[in-house]
C-alpha positions as CSV (number, residue, x, y, z in Angstrom):
1,X,0.0,0.0,0.0
2,X,2.7,2.4,1.0
3,X,4.6,1.7,-2.3
4,X,2.0,3.5,-4.3
5,X,2.8,6.8,-2.5
6,X,-0.9,7.7,-2.2
7,X,-1.4,7.3,1.6
8,X,-2.0,10.6,3.3
9,X,-2.5,12.6,0.1
10,X,-5.5,14.8,-0.7
11,X,-7.4,13.7,-3.8
12,X,-10.2,15.5,-5.5
13,X,-12.6,13.4,-7.7
14,X,-15.3,14.9,-9.9
15,X,-18.3,12.8,-11.0
16,X,-17.7,11.0,-7.7
17,X,-21.2,9.8,-6.8
18,X,-21.6,7.0,-9.2
19,X,-20.1,4.8,-11.9
20,X,-16.4,5.2,-12.6
21,X,-16.1,8.2,-10.3
22,X,-17.4,6.2,-7.4
23,X,-15.0,3.4,-8.1
24,X,-12.1,5.9,-8.2
25,X,-13.2,7.3,-4.8
26,X,-13.3,3.8,-3.3
27,X,-9.8,2.9,-4.7
28,X,-8.3,6.0,-3.3
29,X,-9.9,5.5,0.1
30,X,-8.6,1.9,0.1
31,X,-5.1,3.3,-0.3
32,X,-5.6,5.8,2.6
33,X,-5.9,9.0,0.6
34,X,-8.1,11.8,2.0
35,X,-10.8,12.1,-0.7
36,X,-12.9,15.2,-1.7
37,X,-15.8,13.8,-3.7
38,X,-17.4,16.4,-6.0
39,X,-20.7,15.9,-7.9
40,X,-23.8,17.9,-8.7
41,X,-26.0,15.2,-7.1
42,X,-26.1,16.0,-3.4
43,X,-28.3,13.0,-2.5
44,X,-26.0,10.5,-4.1
45,X,-23.0,12.1,-2.4
46,X,-24.8,11.7,0.9
47,X,-25.2,8.0,0.2
48,X,-21.6,7.7,-0.7
49,X,-20.7,9.3,2.6
50,X,-22.9,6.9,4.5
51,X,-21.5,3.9,2.7
52,X,-18.0,4.9,3.6
53,X,-18.7,4.1,7.2
54,X,-16.8,5.0,10.3
55,X,-13.1,6.0,10.1
56,X,-13.3,7.1,6.5
57,X,-11.3,10.0,5.0
58,X,-14.1,11.1,2.7
59,X,-15.6,14.6,2.4
60,X,-18.3,15.6,-0.1
61,X,-18.7,18.8,-1.9
62,X,-21.9,19.2,-4.1
63,X,-20.7,21.3,-7.0
64,X,-21.8,21.9,-10.6
65,X,-18.6,21.7,-12.7
66,X,-20.2,23.8,-15.4
67,X,-20.1,26.8,-13.0
68,X,-16.6,28.4,-13.0
69,X,-17.2,30.5,-9.9
70,X,-18.6,27.5,-7.9
71,X,-15.6,25.4,-9.0
72,X,-13.2,28.0,-7.7
73,X,-15.0,28.3,-4.4
74,X,-15.1,24.5,-4.0
75,X,-11.4,24.1,-4.7
76,X,-10.6,26.9,-2.2
77,X,-12.8,25.2,0.4
78,X,-11.2,21.8,-0.1
79,X,-7.7,23.2,0.3
80,X,-8.8,25.1,3.4
81,X,-10.4,22.1,5.0
82,X,-8.2,19.2,3.8
83,X,-4.9,20.8,2.6
84,X,-3.3,21.2,-0.8
85,X,-4.7,19.0,-3.5
86,X,-2.1,16.4,-4.5
87,X,-4.4,14.4,-6.9
88,X,-7.1,15.5,-9.2
89,X,-9.2,13.0,-11.2
90,X,-11.7,14.5,-13.7
91,X,-14.5,11.9,-14.2
92,X,-17.7,14.0,-14.5
93,X,-19.3,13.5,-17.9
94,X,-22.6,13.3,-19.8
95,X,-23.7,11.7,-23.0
96,X,-26.3,12.7,-25.6
97,X,-26.6,10.5,-28.7
98,X,-28.1,11.0,-32.1
99,X,-27.2,12.0,-35.7
100,X,-25.2,15.2,-36.0
101,X,-27.8,16.7,-38.4
102,X,-30.5,16.2,-35.8
103,X,-28.5,17.5,-32.8
104,X,-29.7,20.8,-31.3
105,X,-27.6,23.6,-30.0
106,X,-28.7,22.7,-26.5
107,X,-27.6,19.1,-27.0
108,X,-24.1,20.2,-28.1
109,X,-23.8,22.8,-25.3
110,X,-25.0,20.3,-22.6
111,X,-22.3,17.8,-23.5
112,X,-19.4,20.3,-23.9
113,X,-20.3,22.2,-20.8
114,X,-19.6,19.2,-18.6
115,X,-17.1,17.1,-20.6
116,X,-14.9,19.9,-21.8
117,X,-15.7,23.1,-20.0
118,X,-16.0,21.3,-16.6
119,X,-12.6,19.7,-17.1
120,X,-11.1,23.1,-18.0
121,X,-12.6,24.9,-15.0
122,X,-11.6,22.2,-12.5
123,X,-8.1,21.7,-13.9
124,X,-7.4,25.4,-14.1
125,X,-8.4,26.0,-10.6
126,X,-6.4,23.1,-9.2
127,X,-3.3,23.6,-11.5
128,X,-2.8,27.1,-10.3
129,X,-2.2,25.7,-6.9
130,X,-0.3,22.6,-8.0
131,X,2.6,24.7,-9.4
132,X,3.8,25.0,-5.8
133,X,3.2,21.3,-5.1
134,X,5.7,19.2,-7.0
135,X,4.8,15.5,-7.6
136,X,1.1,16.3,-7.7
137,X,-0.9,14.8,-10.6
138,X,-4.0,15.3,-12.7
139,X,-5.8,12.4,-14.5
140,X,-8.7,13.1,-16.9
141,X,-11.1,10.2,-17.6
142,X,-12.0,10.6,-21.3
143,X,-13.0,7.9,-23.7
144,X,-11.7,5.7,-26.5
145,X,-14.4,7.5,-28.6
146,X,-12.0,10.4,-28.5
147,X,-9.7,8.6,-30.9
148,X,-12.2,6.5,-32.9
149,X,-15.2,8.0,-34.8
150,X,-18.5,6.8,-33.5
151,X,-21.9,6.8,-35.2
152,X,-24.4,9.0,-33.4
153,X,-21.8,10.2,-30.8
154,X,-20.5,13.3,-32.5
155,X,-20.8,15.7,-29.5
156,X,-19.5,13.1,-27.0
157,X,-16.6,12.0,-29.1
158,X,-15.6,15.6,-29.9
159,X,-15.9,16.8,-26.3
160,X,-13.7,13.9,-25.1
161,X,-11.1,14.5,-27.8
162,X,-11.0,18.2,-26.7
163,X,-10.5,17.3,-23.0
164,X,-7.9,14.7,-23.9
165,X,-5.8,17.2,-25.9
166,X,-6.4,19.9,-23.2
167,X,-5.0,17.6,-20.5
168,X,-1.9,16.8,-22.6
169,X,-1.3,20.5,-23.2
170,X,-1.7,21.2,-19.5
171,X,0.8,18.4,-18.8
172,X,3.3,20.1,-21.1
173,X,2.9,23.4,-19.3
174,X,3.1,22.0,-15.8
175,X,6.0,19.6,-16.4
176,X,8.6,22.1,-15.3
177,X,6.8,22.2,-11.9
178,X,7.0,18.5,-11.5
179,X,3.2,18.1,-12.1
180,X,2.1,15.2,-14.2
181,X,-1.1,15.1,-16.3
182,X,-2.4,12.0,-18.0
183,X,-5.6,10.6,-19.6
184,X,-7.4,7.3,-19.0
185,X,-9.6,6.4,-22.0
186,X,-12.2,3.7,-21.1
187,X,-14.2,1.8,-23.6
188,X,-17.6,0.2,-22.8
189,X,-18.0,0.0,-19.0
190,X,-20.9,-1.2,-16.8
191,X,-22.3,2.2,-15.8
192,X,-25.7,3.9,-16.1
193,X,-24.4,5.8,-19.0
194,X,-23.5,2.6,-20.9
195,X,-26.7,0.7,-20.1
196,X,-28.9,3.7,-21.1
197,X,-27.8,3.0,-24.7
198,X,-29.1,-0.6,-24.6
199,X,-32.5,-1.4,-26.0
200,X,-32.9,-4.7,-24.1
201,X,-31.1,-7.4,-22.1
202,X,-29.0,-8.3,-25.2
203,X,-27.3,-4.9,-25.1
204,X,-24.1,-6.2,-23.4
205,X,-23.6,-9.0,-25.9
206,X,-24.2,-6.7,-28.8
207,X,-21.5,-4.4,-27.5
208,X,-19.1,-7.3,-27.2
209,X,-19.9,-8.6,-30.7
210,X,-19.8,-5.2,-32.4
211,X,-21.9,-3.8,-35.2
212,X,-20.6,-3.8,-38.9
213,X,-23.5,-1.5,-39.9
214,X,-22.3,1.1,-37.4
215,X,-18.7,0.5,-38.4
216,X,-17.9,-0.5,-34.8
217,X,-15.9,-3.5,-33.9
218,X,-16.5,-5.4,-30.7
219,X,-14.3,-6.0,-27.7
220,X,-11.4,-8.5,-28.4
221,X,-11.2,-9.5,-24.7
222,X,-14.9,-10.5,-24.9
223,X,-16.0,-8.6,-21.8
224,X,-17.3,-5.2,-20.8
225,X,-15.2,-3.4,-18.2
226,X,-16.2,-2.9,-14.6
227,X,-15.8,0.6,-13.1
228,X,-13.0,-0.9,-10.9
229,X,-11.0,-1.8,-14.0
230,X,-10.9,1.9,-14.9
231,X,-10.2,2.9,-11.3
232,X,-7.2,0.6,-11.2
233,X,-5.7,2.4,-14.2
234,X,-6.3,5.8,-12.6
235,X,-4.7,4.5,-9.4
236,X,-1.6,3.5,-11.2
237,X,-1.2,6.8,-13.0
238,X,-1.7,8.9,-9.8
239,X,0.8,6.7,-7.9
240,X,4.5,7.0,-7.5
241,X,4.9,3.9,-9.8
242,X,4.0,6.2,-12.7
243,X,6.3,9.1,-11.6
244,X,7.9,9.4,-15.1
245,X,4.7,9.2,-17.1
246,X,3.0,12.4,-18.3
247,X,0.9,13.5,-21.3
248,X,0.0,9.8,-21.8
249,X,-3.4,8.5,-23.0
250,X,-4.0,5.0,-21.5
251,X,-6.8,3.1,-23.3
252,X,-8.6,0.6,-21.0
253,X,-11.1,-0.9,-23.5
254,X,-10.3,-4.5,-23.9
255,X,-8.8,-3.8,-27.2
256,X,-11.9,-2.3,-28.7
257,X,-10.0,0.6,-30.4
258,X,-7.4,-1.9,-31.7
259,X,-4.7,0.1,-29.9
260,X,-5.4,3.1,-32.1
């Protein structure tokens, strides 16, 4: 546990109340980090806090990542109450699907406001402080859809591609301060976002098999990821074991993107 170098550090996780974000919170707590869980769903954050039980190092901060002023206030509060943020994991994300020609301005804005603007607001606020905190790290959870075109996912794919390149550029700018910035790109993962796209109980198998008519291959490893699979990748990248890795995009998709 100590070899990861996570114990005692302050970690901030967005989109923390469910899915991949929740798994990341659990992984960090298991490695004795002090975790600031950020999400816009206050009720789910309360349940997360209850589930952590006695002796936990978890604090919750209901925040809308689309609100720049609220983000700045939350980051200041976290550092005031818990100490300097050593680890930031951007997980908050939304999905709207459909053909580009049918997409509304509101659809486009709704996706980018969380997946791209939110990553920018949070990362900017934290990075300003991390410049005086060498060996701190930022990980953005993006998607393999950022590197492979997807039918009916134009806004989502574009927003994740933008946040991926933003994180790499941030990593270049912060490298001189000893701050690392990396990306984890999941493929299909058992979350509410994933299952919302399934028409019936055969949805999982269809994802694994792929769809030639949608120009989408399946998953070579023949399984859909659990949120814990993604959290394990995040855990590695924020740990001391990845101390010489920055500006990297780690695909965790069972081979679905064919290594891009």
